[in-house]
C-alpha positions as CSV (number, residue, x, y, z in Angstrom):
1,M,34.6,-64.1,52.1
2,L,38.5,-65.4,52.3
3,L,41.2,-64.1,50.5
4,R,44.2,-66.0,49.3
5,T,46.1,-64.4,47.0
6,A,49.0,-66.3,44.9
7,S,52.8,-65.7,45.3
8,S,53.7,-63.7,42.8
9,F,51.4,-61.0,43.3
10,S,53.1,-57.7,45.1
11,L,51.8,-54.5,45.8
12,L,55.5,-53.3,46.1
13,N,55.2,-54.9,42.5
14,L,52.9,-53.0,41.3
15,N,54.1,-49.7,42.9
16,A,57.7,-49.9,41.5
17,N,56.2,-50.4,37.9
18,A,53.7,-47.2,39.1
19,N,57.0,-45.0,39.5
20,A,58.8,-45.9,36.2
21,N,55.9,-45.2,34.4
22,A,55.1,-42.1,35.2
23,N,58.6,-41.1,35.0
24,A,58.9,-41.9,31.8
25,N,55.6,-40.2,30.2
26,A,56.2,-36.8,32.8
27,D,56.9,-35.5,29.8
28,H,54.1,-37.1,27.6
29,V,52.6,-33.6,25.6
30,L,48.7,-34.4,25.0
31,P,46.7,-32.2,22.0
32,L,43.9,-29.7,23.2
33,I,41.4,-30.2,20.7
34,N,40.1,-26.7,20.3
35,S,39.7,-23.6,17.8
36,S,43.4,-22.7,19.2
37,S,45.2,-25.7,18.5
38,S,47.3,-24.8,21.6
39,A,49.3,-27.5,24.1
40,I,48.9,-28.5,27.6
41,R,52.0,-30.2,29.2
42,C,51.1,-33.2,31.7
43,S,52.7,-32.9,35.4
44,R,54.6,-35.8,36.7
45,A,52.2,-38.2,38.4
46,K,52.5,-38.6,42.1
47,S,50.4,-41.8,42.5
48,F,48.8,-45.2,40.7
49,V,45.4,-45.6,40.0
50,P,44.6,-48.9,38.9
51,S,42.8,-48.4,35.8
52,A,40.2,-51.0,33.2
53,T,42.6,-50.5,30.3
54,K,45.9,-52.2,32.3
55,D,46.3,-55.8,32.6
56,P,43.7,-57.4,34.9
57,V,45.5,-58.4,38.3
58,T,45.8,-62.6,38.7
59,G,46.4,-64.8,40.9
60,V,43.2,-63.5,43.6
61,V,41.2,-66.7,44.5
62,F,38.1,-66.1,46.2
63,E,37.0,-68.9,49.1
64,P,33.7,-68.8,50.9
65,F,33.2,-68.9,54.5
66,E,33.6,-72.7,56.1
67,E,30.1,-71.6,57.1
68,V,28.6,-71.3,53.9
69,K,30.7,-75.1,52.8
70,K,28.5,-76.6,55.8
71,E,25.0,-75.5,53.9
72,L,26.1,-76.5,51.0
73,D,26.2,-80.1,51.4
74,L,22.7,-79.7,53.2
75,V,21.4,-78.5,50.0
76,P,19.3,-81.3,48.5
77,T,19.8,-83.5,44.8
78,L,17.0,-85.5,45.1
79,P,14.5,-84.4,42.6
80,E,11.0,-84.7,45.1
81,A,12.8,-82.8,48.4
82,S,12.1,-79.0,48.5
83,L,15.3,-76.8,47.4
84,A,13.5,-73.9,50.0
85,R,13.5,-75.4,53.1
86,Q,15.3,-74.9,55.9
87,K,14.7,-75.0,59.6
88,Y,11.3,-76.1,59.1
89,T,10.2,-78.7,61.2
90,H,8.2,-81.7,60.5
91,E,5.7,-81.0,63.9
92,C,5.2,-77.4,62.0
93,E,4.3,-78.6,58.9
94,A,2.0,-80.8,60.3
95,V,-0.3,-78.3,62.0
96,I,-0.1,-76.0,59.4
97,N,-1.6,-78.3,57.6
98,E,-4.2,-79.1,60.0
99,Q,-4.8,-74.9,60.7
100,I,-6.0,-75.0,56.7
101,N,-8.0,-78.2,58.0
102,V,-9.7,-75.9,60.6
103,E,-10.0,-73.0,58.2
104,Y,-12.4,-75.3,54.9
105,N,-14.1,-76.7,57.5
106,V,-14.9,-73.2,59.2
107,S,-16.2,-71.9,55.5
108,Y,-18.1,-74.9,54.5
109,V,-20.3,-74.0,57.5
110,Y,-20.5,-70.7,56.4
111,H,-21.2,-71.3,53.2
112,A,-23.7,-72.9,53.9
113,M,-25.7,-70.4,56.3
114,F,-25.2,-68.6,53.7
115,A,-27.0,-70.9,51.8
116,Y,-29.6,-71.0,54.4
117,F,-30.6,-67.5,54.9
118,D,-30.4,-66.9,50.9
119,R,-33.6,-69.1,50.0
120,D,-36.5,-67.3,48.9
121,N,-38.6,-68.4,52.5
122,V,-36.0,-67.2,54.6
123,A,-35.2,-64.2,52.8
124,L,-33.2,-62.7,55.5
125,K,-30.2,-61.3,52.1
126,G,-28.3,-59.2,54.9
127,L,-26.9,-62.6,56.9
128,A,-27.0,-64.4,53.7
129,K,-24.2,-61.7,52.9
130,F,-22.7,-62.0,55.8
131,F,-21.9,-65.7,55.7
132,K,-21.3,-65.9,52.6
133,E,-18.5,-62.8,52.6
134,S,-17.1,-64.8,55.7
135,S,-17.2,-68.2,54.0
136,E,-14.9,-66.3,51.4
137,E,-12.6,-64.8,53.7
138,E,-12.3,-68.2,55.7
139,R,-10.9,-69.8,52.1
140,E,-8.5,-67.4,51.7
141,H,-7.0,-67.9,54.8
142,A,-7.0,-71.3,53.9
143,E,-5.1,-70.6,50.7
144,K,-2.8,-68.3,52.5
145,L,-1.4,-70.9,54.9
146,M,-1.2,-72.9,51.3
147,E,0.5,-70.7,50.3
148,Y,3.2,-70.2,53.4
149,Q,3.7,-74.5,53.4
150,N,4.6,-74.0,49.9
151,K,7.0,-70.8,50.7
152,R,8.7,-72.8,54.2
153,G,9.6,-75.9,51.5
154,G,6.6,-78.1,53.4
155,K,3.8,-80.2,51.7
156,V,-0.1,-79.3,51.6
157,K,-2.4,-82.1,52.6
158,L,-5.3,-81.4,52.5
159,Q,-8.1,-83.5,54.7
160,S,-11.6,-84.3,54.5
161,I,-14.2,-82.0,55.8
162,V,-17.3,-82.2,57.9
163,L,-20.2,-82.2,56.1
164,P,-22.2,-79.0,58.3
165,F,-25.9,-78.5,58.9
166,S,-28.5,-77.5,56.2
167,E,-31.2,-76.0,58.7
168,F,-30.5,-73.7,61.4
169,D,-33.6,-72.6,63.0
170,H,-34.0,-73.0,66.7
171,E,-37.3,-73.6,68.2
172,E,-36.3,-71.1,71.1
173,K,-33.7,-68.6,69.5
174,G,-34.4,-68.5,66.6
175,D,-32.5,-68.6,63.1
176,A,-30.6,-65.6,63.1
177,L,-29.2,-66.0,67.4
178,Y,-28.8,-69.6,66.3
179,A,-26.2,-69.3,63.4
180,M,-24.6,-66.1,65.0
181,E,-24.4,-68.3,68.2
182,L,-22.4,-70.9,65.9
183,A,-20.3,-68.8,64.4
184,L,-18.8,-66.9,67.3
185,S,-18.1,-70.5,68.6
186,L,-17.0,-71.4,65.3
187,E,-14.7,-68.4,65.5
188,K,-13.2,-69.2,69.0
189,L,-12.4,-72.6,67.6
190,T,-10.8,-71.5,64.7
191,N,-8.7,-69.6,67.6
192,E,-8.1,-71.8,70.1
193,K,-6.0,-73.5,66.8
194,L,-4.0,-70.3,65.9
195,L,-2.5,-70.4,69.5
196,K,-1.5,-74.0,69.6
197,L,0.2,-73.6,65.9
198,H,1.2,-70.6,67.6
199,S,2.2,-72.5,70.1
200,V,4.2,-75.3,68.8
201,A,6.1,-73.0,66.3
202,S,7.3,-71.5,69.7
203,E,8.3,-74.8,70.8
204,N,10.5,-75.3,67.2
205,N,12.5,-72.1,68.5
206,D,10.4,-71.4,64.7
207,V,10.6,-67.0,64.4
208,Q,9.3,-66.4,61.1
209,L,6.4,-68.8,61.7
210,T,5.4,-67.0,64.7
211,D,5.9,-64.4,63.2
212,F,3.8,-65.3,60.7
213,I,0.7,-66.4,62.9
214,E,0.6,-63.3,65.2
215,S,0.2,-60.3,61.8
216,E,-1.8,-62.3,59.6
217,F,-4.2,-64.2,61.9
218,L,-3.9,-63.3,65.6
219,G,-5.5,-60.0,65.8
220,E,-7.8,-60.3,63.4
221,Q,-9.4,-63.0,65.2
222,V,-9.6,-61.2,68.2
223,E,-11.1,-58.7,65.9
224,A,-14.0,-61.0,64.6
225,I,-15.0,-63.0,67.8
226,K,-15.3,-59.0,68.7
227,K,-17.3,-58.1,66.1
228,I,-19.8,-61.2,66.5
229,S,-20.2,-61.0,70.0
230,E,-21.7,-57.9,70.1
231,Y,-23.5,-59.9,67.1
232,V,-25.1,-62.2,69.9
233,A,-26.0,-59.3,72.2
234,Q,-28.6,-57.3,69.5
235,L,-30.2,-60.3,68.9
236,R,-30.3,-61.2,71.5
237,R,-31.5,-58.5,72.3
238,V,-34.1,-58.0,69.9
239,G,-35.4,-61.2,69.9
240,K,-37.1,-63.3,66.7
241,G,-39.9,-61.2,65.3
242,H,-40.1,-57.8,63.6
243,G,-36.2,-57.0,65.6
244,V,-34.8,-59.8,63.4
245,W,-35.6,-58.2,60.1
246,H,-33.9,-54.3,61.4
247,F,-30.9,-56.3,62.4
248,D,-30.6,-57.9,58.8
249,Q,-31.3,-54.7,57.1
250,M,-28.7,-53.4,59.0
251,L,-25.6,-56.2,57.5
252,L,-27.3,-55.7,54.3
253,H,-26.1,-52.3,53.9
254,E,-23.0,-52.1,56.2
255,E,-19.6,-52.6,54.7
256,G,-16.8,-54.8,56.3
257,V,-19.3,-56.9,58.3
258,T,-17.1,-60.4,58.1
259,A,-16.2,-62.6,60.4
């Protein structure tokens, strides 16, 4: 902050007044309240210490930095404009909305898979549990992106969601392997979209957005791709027969198996 003082304000004057007051009060006796009612004599004051009981110093004016004055001109006055928005480009705002749509679409497909495997004539409860939790996790990702959009001063614009399949049985692969391969392709697609989002943030020099994507999404996405790849390999090994039931039981009793 820049400090501007009035011409009447002088530290020399304050020191002169302090010395005068100290000389005048040098022999002042203060009573010490105790049982003996004795008194002590104050020593001569050697320095001046401003006290809150003294008259306040006047003539001091604080001024903001010149840089702050420039930022004040950038604060919007229109009621529909965001007050928090700063160095957040429209391109970054648009790609965030696109990623929200991707997360919701993937969540919708996973929810359709949950409904399929939960049928009474399919009855693979482990797979149903896995895809239900995966759907909820993708929806949480979408909501996290929505919260971030609002935090940066952007506007969330939800888009239409594609109608997912309702049947996942495959003549050669069977339903479990086919659904898991589809899940792997969806996770890779999501990862590609996240990398595109990260690239747009880097091109616009949005360091905060790149850090957000790296810390909240990219590492988790790589882990999900690795886990589902292992599930695909296991289902290919066991085939369409009795081994699918054992795989389903593993998912049913395993904790934290979501994508």
